[in-house]
Backbone atoms as SQL, in Angstrom:
CREATE TABLE atoms (id INTEGER PRIMARY KEY, chain TEXT, resi INTEGER, resn TEXT, atom TEXT, x REAL, y REAL, z REAL);
INSERT INTO atoms VALUES
  (1, 'A', 1, 'MET', 'N', 49.270, 74.054, 93.500),
  (2, 'A', 1, 'MET', 'CA', 49.706, 72.676, 93.324),
  (3, 'A', 1, 'MET', 'C', 50.086, 72.423, 91.853),
  (4, 'A', 2, 'LYS', 'N', 49.323, 73.004, 90.910),
  (5, 'A', 2, 'LYS', 'CA', 49.649, 72.820, 89.497),
  (6, 'A', 2, 'LYS', 'C', 51.002, 73.435, 89.158),
  (7, 'A', 3, 'ASP', 'N', 51.301, 74.547, 89.806),
  (8, 'A', 3, 'ASP', 'CA', 52.587, 75.211, 89.565),
  (9, 'A', 3, 'ASP', 'C', 53.729, 74.350, 90.029),
  (10, 'A', 4, 'LEU', 'N', 53.529, 73.663, 91.157),
  (11, 'A', 4, 'LEU', 'CA', 54.574, 72.760, 91.675),
  (12, 'A', 4, 'LEU', 'C', 54.839, 71.610, 90.687),
  (13, 'A', 5, 'PHE', 'N', 53.763, 71.028, 90.129),
  (14, 'A', 5, 'PHE', 'CA', 53.924, 69.943, 89.178),
  (15, 'A', 5, 'PHE', 'C', 54.590, 70.439, 87.889),
  (16, 'A', 6, 'ARG', 'N', 54.244, 71.628, 87.457),
  (17, 'A', 6, 'ARG', 'CA', 54.858, 72.194, 86.251),
  (18, 'A', 6, 'ARG', 'C', 56.368, 72.423, 86.462),
  (19, 'A', 7, 'ARG', 'N', 56.715, 72.947, 87.622),
  (20, 'A', 7, 'ARG', 'CA', 58.138, 73.169, 87.919),
  (21, 'A', 7, 'ARG', 'C', 58.900, 71.858, 88.030),
  (22, 'A', 8, 'LEU', 'N', 58.270, 70.839, 88.653),
  (23, 'A', 8, 'LEU', 'CA', 58.920, 69.534, 88.781),
  (24, 'A', 8, 'LEU', 'C', 59.111, 68.903, 87.402),
  (25, 'A', 9, 'LYS', 'N', 58.104, 68.997, 86.563),
  (26, 'A', 9, 'LYS', 'CA', 58.169, 68.433, 85.210),
  (27, 'A', 9, 'LYS', 'C', 59.272, 69.111, 84.409),
  (28, 'A', 10, 'SER', 'N', 59.341, 70.421, 84.474),
  (29, 'A', 10, 'SER', 'CA', 60.376, 71.149, 83.720),
  (30, 'A', 10, 'SER', 'C', 61.762, 70.834, 84.243),
  (31, 'A', 11, 'TRP', 'N', 61.892, 70.646, 85.560),
  (32, 'A', 11, 'TRP', 'CA', 63.191, 70.276, 86.132),
  (33, 'A', 11, 'TRP', 'C', 63.589, 68.873, 85.652),
  (34, 'A', 12, 'LEU', 'N', 62.649, 67.936, 85.664),
  (35, 'A', 12, 'LEU', 'CA', 62.955, 66.572, 85.203),
  (36, 'A', 12, 'LEU', 'C', 63.347, 66.576, 83.752),
  (37, 'A', 13, 'GLN', 'N', 62.649, 67.348, 82.933),
  (38, 'A', 13, 'GLN', 'CA', 62.963, 67.399, 81.524),
  (39, 'A', 13, 'GLN', 'C', 64.301, 68.031, 81.229),
  (40, 'A', 14, 'GLY', 'N', 64.837, 68.781, 82.176),
  (41, 'A', 14, 'GLY', 'CA', 66.151, 69.388, 82.000),
  (42, 'A', 14, 'GLY', 'C', 67.307, 68.441, 82.287),
  (43, 'A', 15, 'LEU', 'N', 67.011, 67.270, 82.823),
  (44, 'A', 15, 'LEU', 'CA', 68.076, 66.303, 83.122),
  (45, 'A', 15, 'LEU', 'C', 68.552, 65.631, 81.825),
  (46, 'A', 16, 'SER', 'N', 69.706, 65.014, 81.864),
  (47, 'A', 16, 'SER', 'CA', 70.304, 64.441, 80.653),
  (48, 'A', 16, 'SER', 'C', 69.653, 63.132, 80.221),
  (49, 'A', 17, 'PHE', 'N', 69.943, 62.781, 78.976),
  (50, 'A', 17, 'PHE', 'CA', 69.459, 61.539, 78.394),
  (51, 'A', 17, 'PHE', 'C', 69.918, 60.353, 79.222),
  (52, 'A', 18, 'ARG', 'N', 71.167, 60.367, 79.610),
  (53, 'A', 18, 'ARG', 'CA', 71.736, 59.259, 80.365),
  (54, 'A', 18, 'ARG', 'C', 71.026, 59.094, 81.708),
  (55, 'A', 19, 'THR', 'N', 70.735, 60.189, 82.376),
  (56, 'A', 19, 'THR', 'CA', 70.008, 60.140, 83.646),
  (57, 'A', 19, 'THR', 'C', 68.628, 59.541, 83.420),
  (58, 'A', 20, 'GLY', 'N', 67.962, 59.905, 82.328),
  (59, 'A', 20, 'GLY', 'CA', 66.658, 59.340, 82.015),
  (60, 'A', 20, 'GLY', 'C', 66.718, 57.860, 81.797),
  (61, 'A', 21, 'VAL', 'N', 67.731, 57.365, 81.101),
  (62, 'A', 21, 'VAL', 'CA', 67.874, 55.934, 80.891),
  (63, 'A', 21, 'VAL', 'C', 68.114, 55.215, 82.210),
  (64, 'A', 22, 'ILE', 'N', 68.940, 55.780, 83.064),
  (65, 'A', 22, 'ILE', 'CA', 69.216, 55.150, 84.348),
  (66, 'A', 22, 'ILE', 'C', 67.960, 55.088, 85.220),
  (67, 'A', 23, 'VAL', 'N', 67.232, 56.190, 85.307),
  (68, 'A', 23, 'VAL', 'CA', 66.010, 56.214, 86.093),
  (69, 'A', 23, 'VAL', 'C', 64.977, 55.253, 85.528),
  (70, 'A', 24, 'LEU', 'N', 64.847, 55.237, 84.189),
  (71, 'A', 24, 'LEU', 'CA', 63.894, 54.335, 83.556),
  (72, 'A', 24, 'LEU', 'C', 64.279, 52.884, 83.790),
  (73, 'A', 25, 'SER', 'N', 65.567, 52.558, 83.763),
  (74, 'A', 25, 'SER', 'CA', 65.976, 51.157, 83.981),
  (75, 'A', 25, 'SER', 'C', 65.803, 50.735, 85.457),
  (76, 'A', 26, 'LEU', 'N', 65.684, 51.691, 86.376),
  (77, 'A', 26, 'LEU', 'CA', 65.466, 51.340, 87.776),
  (78, 'A', 26, 'LEU', 'C', 64.074, 50.755, 87.997),
  (79, 'A', 27, 'CYS', 'N', 63.166, 50.986, 87.081),
  (80, 'A', 27, 'CYS', 'CA', 61.806, 50.437, 87.276),
  (81, 'A', 27, 'CYS', 'C', 61.826, 48.900, 87.162),
  (82, 'A', 28, 'ILE', 'N', 62.767, 48.322, 86.422),
  (83, 'A', 28, 'ILE', 'CA', 62.786, 46.867, 86.241),
  (84, 'A', 28, 'ILE', 'C', 62.994, 46.126, 87.557),
  (85, 'A', 29, 'PRO', 'N', 64.040, 46.474, 88.351),
  (86, 'A', 29, 'PRO', 'CA', 64.181, 45.776, 89.623),
  (87, 'A', 29, 'PRO', 'C', 63.008, 45.979, 90.580),
  (88, 'A', 30, 'PHE', 'N', 62.413, 47.199, 90.532),
  (89, 'A', 30, 'PHE', 'CA', 61.272, 47.425, 91.426),
  (90, 'A', 30, 'PHE', 'C', 60.086, 46.582, 91.006),
  (91, 'A', 31, 'TYR', 'N', 59.855, 46.416, 89.706),
  (92, 'A', 31, 'TYR', 'CA', 58.757, 45.511, 89.264),
  (93, 'A', 31, 'TYR', 'C', 59.039, 44.074, 89.682),
  (94, 'A', 32, 'LEU', 'N', 60.284, 43.625, 89.489),
  (95, 'A', 32, 'LEU', 'CA', 60.622, 42.285, 89.889),
  (96, 'A', 32, 'LEU', 'C', 60.463, 42.056, 91.395),
  (97, 'A', 33, 'LEU', 'N', 60.932, 43.008, 92.167),
  (98, 'A', 33, 'LEU', 'CA', 60.813, 42.885, 93.622),
  (99, 'A', 33, 'LEU', 'C', 59.352, 42.932, 94.069),
  (100, 'A', 34, 'SER', 'N', 58.544, 43.733, 93.391),
  (101, 'A', 34, 'SER', 'CA', 57.139, 43.857, 93.823),
  (102, 'A', 34, 'SER', 'C', 56.394, 42.529, 93.710),
  (103, 'A', 35, 'PHE', 'N', 56.795, 41.729, 92.723),
  (104, 'A', 35, 'PHE', 'CA', 56.122, 40.420, 92.594),
  (105, 'A', 35, 'PHE', 'C', 56.899, 39.292, 93.280),
  (106, 'A', 36, 'ALA', 'N', 58.222, 39.414, 93.377),
  (107, 'A', 36, 'ALA', 'CA', 59.036, 38.381, 94.025),
  (108, 'A', 36, 'ALA', 'C', 58.784, 38.336, 95.532),
  (109, 'A', 37, 'GLN', 'N', 58.392, 39.446, 96.145),
  (110, 'A', 37, 'GLN', 'CA', 58.142, 39.498, 97.581),
  (111, 'A', 37, 'GLN', 'C', 56.980, 38.579, 97.964),
  (112, 'A', 38, 'MET', 'N', 56.137, 38.196, 96.984),
  (113, 'A', 38, 'MET', 'CA', 55.011, 37.298, 97.268),
  (114, 'A', 38, 'MET', 'C', 55.499, 35.943, 97.762),
  (115, 'A', 39, 'LEU', 'N', 56.721, 35.589, 97.417),
  (116, 'A', 39, 'LEU', 'CA', 57.279, 34.300, 97.825),
  (117, 'A', 39, 'LEU', 'C', 57.820, 34.307, 99.250),
  (118, 'A', 40, 'LEU', 'N', 57.897, 35.461, 99.881),
  (119, 'A', 40, 'LEU', 'CA', 58.433, 35.554, 101.247),
  (120, 'A', 40, 'LEU', 'C', 57.437, 34.973, 102.233),
  (121, 'A', 41, 'PRO', 'N', 57.919, 34.318, 103.294),
  (122, 'A', 41, 'PRO', 'CA', 57.038, 33.735, 104.298),
  (123, 'A', 41, 'PRO', 'C', 56.600, 34.773, 105.346),
  (124, 'A', 42, 'ILE', 'N', 55.844, 35.789, 104.945),
  (125, 'A', 42, 'ILE', 'CA', 55.354, 36.799, 105.848),
  (126, 'A', 42, 'ILE', 'C', 53.845, 36.926, 105.705),
  (127, 'A', 43, 'SER', 'N', 53.226, 37.682, 106.556),
  (128, 'A', 43, 'SER', 'CA', 51.779, 37.812, 106.548),
  (129, 'A', 43, 'SER', 'C', 51.276, 38.477, 105.293),
  (130, 'A', 44, 'ALA', 'N', 50.006, 38.261, 105.011),
  (131, 'A', 44, 'ALA', 'CA', 49.386, 38.826, 103.817),
  (132, 'A', 44, 'ALA', 'C', 49.362, 40.341, 103.909),
  (133, 'A', 45, 'GLY', 'N', 49.163, 40.871, 105.079),
  (134, 'A', 45, 'GLY', 'CA', 49.171, 42.317, 105.246),
  (135, 'A', 45, 'GLY', 'C', 50.520, 42.940, 104.911),
  (136, 'A', 46, 'ALA', 'N', 51.568, 42.309, 105.387),
  (137, 'A', 46, 'ALA', 'CA', 52.918, 42.787, 105.109),
  (138, 'A', 46, 'ALA', 'C', 53.236, 42.667, 103.610),
  (139, 'A', 47, 'LYS', 'N', 52.790, 41.587, 102.988),
  (140, 'A', 47, 'LYS', 'CA', 52.995, 41.421, 101.540),
  (141, 'A', 47, 'LYS', 'C', 52.254, 42.502, 100.780),
  (142, 'A', 48, 'SER', 'N', 51.065, 42.841, 101.222),
  (143, 'A', 48, 'SER', 'CA', 50.284, 43.889, 100.564),
  (144, 'A', 48, 'SER', 'C', 50.993, 45.233, 100.639),
  (145, 'A', 49, 'VAL', 'N', 51.504, 45.557, 101.828),
  (146, 'A', 49, 'VAL', 'CA', 52.215, 46.813, 102.014),
  (147, 'A', 49, 'VAL', 'C', 53.483, 46.846, 101.142),
  (148, 'A', 50, 'LEU', 'N', 54.221, 45.751, 101.160),
  (149, 'A', 50, 'LEU', 'CA', 55.433, 45.699, 100.344),
  (150, 'A', 50, 'LEU', 'C', 55.118, 45.843, 98.862),
  (151, 'A', 51, 'TRP', 'N', 54.031, 45.196, 98.422),
  (152, 'A', 51, 'TRP', 'CA', 53.653, 45.263, 97.012),
  (153, 'A', 51, 'TRP', 'C', 53.296, 46.705, 96.620),
  (154, 'A', 52, 'VAL', 'N', 52.511, 47.349, 97.449),
  (155, 'A', 52, 'VAL', 'CA', 52.086, 48.727, 97.140),
  (156, 'A', 52, 'VAL', 'C', 53.296, 49.642, 97.079),
  (157, 'A', 53, 'VAL', 'N', 54.224, 49.518, 98.030),
  (158, 'A', 53, 'VAL', 'CA', 55.404, 50.378, 98.050),
  (159, 'A', 53, 'VAL', 'C', 56.309, 50.100, 96.845),
  (160, 'A', 54, 'LEU', 'N', 56.607, 48.839, 96.605),
  (161, 'A', 54, 'LEU', 'CA', 57.524, 48.490, 95.514),
  (162, 'A', 54, 'LEU', 'C', 56.918, 48.775, 94.150),
  (163, 'A', 55, 'PHE', 'N', 55.632, 48.468, 93.991),
  (164, 'A', 55, 'PHE', 'CA', 54.970, 48.741, 92.706),
  (165, 'A', 55, 'PHE', 'C', 54.860, 50.249, 92.495),
  (166, 'A', 56, 'GLY', 'N', 54.615, 50.976, 93.548),
  (167, 'A', 56, 'GLY', 'CA', 54.588, 52.441, 93.467),
  (168, 'A', 56, 'GLY', 'C', 55.941, 53.016, 93.053),
  (169, 'A', 57, 'LEU', 'N', 57.001, 52.471, 93.615),
  (170, 'A', 57, 'LEU', 'CA', 58.339, 52.917, 93.225),
  (171, 'A', 57, 'LEU', 'C', 58.624, 52.570, 91.757),
  (172, 'A', 58, 'ALA', 'N', 58.173, 51.397, 91.332),
  (173, 'A', 58, 'ALA', 'CA', 58.367, 51.012, 89.933),
  (174, 'A', 58, 'ALA', 'C', 57.666, 51.999, 89.010),
  (175, 'A', 59, 'LYS', 'N', 56.412, 52.312, 89.290),
  (176, 'A', 59, 'LYS', 'CA', 55.653, 53.257, 88.468),
  (177, 'A', 59, 'LYS', 'C', 56.265, 54.655, 88.516),
  (178, 'A', 60, 'THR', 'N', 56.709, 55.061, 89.701),
  (179, 'A', 60, 'THR', 'CA', 57.294, 56.396, 89.826),
  (180, 'A', 60, 'THR', 'C', 58.570, 56.515, 88.996),
  (181, 'A', 61, 'THR', 'N', 59.435, 55.529, 89.070),
  (182, 'A', 61, 'THR', 'CA', 60.668, 55.564, 88.286),
  (183, 'A', 61, 'THR', 'C', 60.366, 55.442, 86.794),
  (184, 'A', 62, 'GLN', 'N', 59.348, 54.681, 86.457),
  (185, 'A', 62, 'GLN', 'CA', 58.999, 54.562, 85.038),
  (186, 'A', 62, 'GLN', 'C', 58.527, 55.894, 84.483),
  (187, 'A', 63, 'TYR', 'N', 57.602, 56.527, 85.143),
  (188, 'A', 63, 'TYR', 'CA', 57.087, 57.803, 84.653),
  (189, 'A', 63, 'TYR', 'C', 58.122, 58.924, 84.733),
  (190, 'A', 64, 'ALA', 'N', 58.953, 58.931, 85.774),
  (191, 'A', 64, 'ALA', 'CA', 60.006, 59.929, 85.882),
  (192, 'A', 64, 'ALA', 'C', 61.017, 59.744, 84.765),
  (193, 'A', 65, 'GLY', 'N', 61.394, 58.504, 84.449),
  (194, 'A', 65, 'GLY', 'CA', 62.315, 58.248, 83.358),
  (195, 'A', 65, 'GLY', 'C', 61.766, 58.659, 82.013),
  (196, 'A', 66, 'ILE', 'N', 60.497, 58.398, 81.798),
  (197, 'A', 66, 'ILE', 'CA', 59.858, 58.796, 80.541),
  (198, 'A', 66, 'ILE', 'C', 59.782, 60.309, 80.441),
  (199, 'A', 67, 'THR', 'N', 59.501, 60.987, 81.579),
  (200, 'A', 67, 'THR', 'CA', 59.452, 62.429, 81.575),
  (201, 'A', 67, 'THR', 'C', 60.821, 63.027, 81.313),
  (202, 'A', 68, 'ILE', 'N', 61.861, 62.445, 81.892),
  (203, 'A', 68, 'ILE', 'CA', 63.219, 62.932, 81.645),
  (204, 'A', 68, 'ILE', 'C', 63.615, 62.758, 80.194),
  (205, 'A', 69, 'LEU', 'N', 63.298, 61.594, 79.635),
  (206, 'A', 69, 'LEU', 'CA', 63.664, 61.306, 78.260),
  (207, 'A', 69, 'LEU', 'C', 62.906, 62.197, 77.280),
  (208, 'A', 70, 'GLY', 'N', 61.598, 62.340, 77.510),
  (209, 'A', 70, 'GLY', 'CA', 60.785, 63.079, 76.562),
  (210, 'A', 70, 'GLY', 'C', 60.572, 62.271, 75.290),
  (211, 'A', 71, 'VAL', 'N', 59.893, 62.864, 74.343),
  (212, 'A', 71, 'VAL', 'CA', 59.578, 62.143, 73.103),
  (213, 'A', 71, 'VAL', 'C', 60.831, 61.844, 72.303),
  (214, 'A', 72, 'GLU', 'N', 61.701, 62.849, 72.142),
  (215, 'A', 72, 'GLU', 'CA', 62.914, 62.621, 71.339),
  (216, 'A', 72, 'GLU', 'C', 63.853, 61.631, 71.996),
  (217, 'A', 73, 'GLY', 'N', 63.986, 61.700, 73.298),
  (218, 'A', 73, 'GLY', 'CA', 64.828, 60.773, 73.999),
  (219, 'A', 73, 'GLY', 'C', 64.308, 59.356, 73.930),
  (220, 'A', 74, 'TYR', 'N', 62.993, 59.223, 73.985),
  (221, 'A', 74, 'TYR', 'CA', 62.348, 57.874, 73.880),
  (222, 'A', 74, 'TYR', 'C', 62.626, 57.299, 72.484),
  (223, 'A', 75, 'ARG', 'N', 62.497, 58.132, 71.455),
  (224, 'A', 75, 'ARG', 'CA', 62.781, 57.650, 70.098),
  (225, 'A', 75, 'ARG', 'C', 64.255, 57.251, 69.952),
  (226, 'A', 76, 'ARG', 'N', 65.113, 58.061, 70.560),
  (227, 'A', 76, 'ARG', 'CA', 66.565, 57.774, 70.503),
  (228, 'A', 76, 'ARG', 'C', 66.885, 56.440, 71.181),
  (229, 'A', 77, 'LEU', 'N', 66.292, 56.234, 72.374),
  (230, 'A', 77, 'LEU', 'CA', 66.506, 54.986, 73.109),
  (231, 'A', 77, 'LEU', 'C', 65.948, 53.800, 72.329),
  (232, 'A', 78, 'LYS', 'N', 64.779, 53.967, 71.768),
  (233, 'A', 78, 'LYS', 'CA', 64.160, 52.896, 70.987),
  (234, 'A', 78, 'LYS', 'C', 64.991, 52.529, 69.772),
  (235, 'A', 79, 'SER', 'N', 65.551, 53.513, 69.071),
  (236, 'A', 79, 'SER', 'CA', 66.359, 53.220, 67.907),
  (237, 'A', 79, 'SER', 'C', 67.659, 52.533, 68.318),
  (238, 'A', 80, 'ARG', 'N', 68.237, 52.926, 69.452),
  (239, 'A', 80, 'ARG', 'CA', 69.438, 52.252, 69.925),
  (240, 'A', 80, 'ARG', 'C', 69.175, 50.803, 70.248),
  (241, 'A', 81, 'LEU', 'N', 68.074, 50.535, 70.933),
  (242, 'A', 81, 'LEU', 'CA', 67.732, 49.168, 71.269),
  (243, 'A', 81, 'LEU', 'C', 67.454, 48.336, 70.026),
  (244, 'A', 82, 'ARG', 'N', 66.787, 48.931, 69.027),
  (245, 'A', 82, 'ARG', 'CA', 66.482, 48.245, 67.784),
  (246, 'A', 82, 'ARG', 'C', 67.760, 47.914, 67.040),
  (247, 'A', 83, 'ARG', 'N', 68.724, 48.880, 66.985),
  (248, 'A', 83, 'ARG', 'CA', 69.989, 48.628, 66.292),
  (249, 'A', 83, 'ARG', 'C', 70.778, 47.512, 66.987),
  (250, 'A', 84, 'ARG', 'N', 70.758, 47.515, 68.325),
  (251, 'A', 84, 'ARG', 'CA', 71.486, 46.493, 69.077),
  (252, 'A', 84, 'ARG', 'C', 70.853, 45.127, 68.820),
  (253, 'A', 85, 'LYS', 'N', 69.547, 45.052, 68.755),
  (254, 'A', 85, 'LYS', 'CA', 68.866, 43.788, 68.498),
  (255, 'A', 85, 'LYS', 'C', 69.171, 43.275, 67.098),
  (256, 'A', 86, 'GLU', 'N', 69.163, 44.177, 66.105),
  (257, 'A', 86, 'GLU', 'CA', 69.486, 43.781, 64.736),
  (258, 'A', 86, 'GLU', 'C', 70.915, 43.318, 64.608),
  (259, 'A', 87, 'ALA', 'N', 71.830, 43.998, 65.302),
  (260, 'A', 87, 'ALA', 'CA', 73.236, 43.623, 65.243),
  (261, 'A', 87, 'ALA', 'C', 73.477, 42.238, 65.866),
  (262, 'A', 88, 'SER', 'N', 72.750, 41.912, 66.929),
  (263, 'A', 88, 'SER', 'CA', 72.936, 40.635, 67.573),
  (264, 'A', 88, 'SER', 'C', 72.278, 39.509, 66.807),
  (265, 'A', 89, 'SER', 'N', 71.286, 39.797, 65.955),
  (266, 'A', 89, 'SER', 'CA', 70.603, 38.764, 65.189),
  (267, 'A', 89, 'SER', 'C', 71.330, 38.443, 63.894),
  (268, 'A', 90, 'LEU', 'N', 72.236, 39.317, 63.447),
  (269, 'A', 90, 'LEU', 'CA', 72.988, 39.053, 62.236),
  (270, 'A', 90, 'LEU', 'C', 74.125, 38.079, 62.562),
  (271, 'A', 91, 'PRO', 'N', 74.385, 37.142, 61.656),
  (272, 'A', 91, 'PRO', 'CA', 75.494, 36.210, 61.913),
  (273, 'A', 91, 'PRO', 'C', 76.831, 36.926, 61.828),
  (274, 'A', 92, 'SER', 'N', 77.730, 36.593, 62.705),
  (275, 'A', 92, 'SER', 'CA', 79.020, 37.204, 62.704),
  (276, 'A', 92, 'SER', 'C', 79.905, 36.577, 61.616),
  (277, 'A', 93, 'GLN', 'N', 81.003, 37.228, 61.305),
  (278, 'A', 93, 'GLN', 'CA', 81.913, 36.705, 60.256),
  (279, 'A', 93, 'GLN', 'C', 82.589, 35.435, 60.703),
  (280, 'A', 94, 'ALA', 'N', 82.720, 35.230, 62.002),
  (281, 'A', 94, 'ALA', 'CA', 83.353, 34.005, 62.506),
  (282, 'A', 94, 'ALA', 'C', 82.477, 32.797, 62.244),
  (283, 'A', 95, 'ASP', 'N', 81.181, 32.994, 62.145),
  (284, 'A', 95, 'ASP', 'CA', 80.243, 31.903, 61.905),
  (285, 'A', 95, 'ASP', 'C', 80.184, 31.485, 60.447),
  (286, 'A', 96, 'GLU', 'N', 80.697, 32.326, 59.533),
  (287, 'A', 96, 'GLU', 'CA', 80.599, 32.033, 58.114),
  (288, 'A', 96, 'GLU', 'C', 81.681, 31.046, 57.692),
  (289, 'A', 97, 'PRO', 'N', 81.339, 30.064, 56.833),
  (290, 'A', 97, 'PRO', 'CA', 82.339, 29.098, 56.372),
  (291, 'A', 97, 'PRO', 'C', 83.242, 29.750, 55.328),
  (292, 'A', 98, 'ASN', 'N', 84.486, 29.313, 55.281),
  (293, 'A', 98, 'ASN', 'CA', 85.468, 29.856, 54.328),
  (294, 'A', 98, 'ASN', 'C', 85.407, 29.186, 52.997);
């Protein structure tokens, strides 16, 4: 069983940065759906099953995305997001008075 997990991990780490970002971003809708389904007019048992399935998918995509990215990919993604945030917080030249 350990060998299977090792092979799966090495296969996931061999995927591209872009694939890792896509898989990691898939966890967001699964998290939203796992809690939004509480508003549905269905039985508590069905809500529990939906929550477990959707929350499990969210965690699975989160950990798979992190595994695909690895440490360097995570740093790369974090720096890109930080640069984008800094660029959006700076006033543009159109906002400056002449």
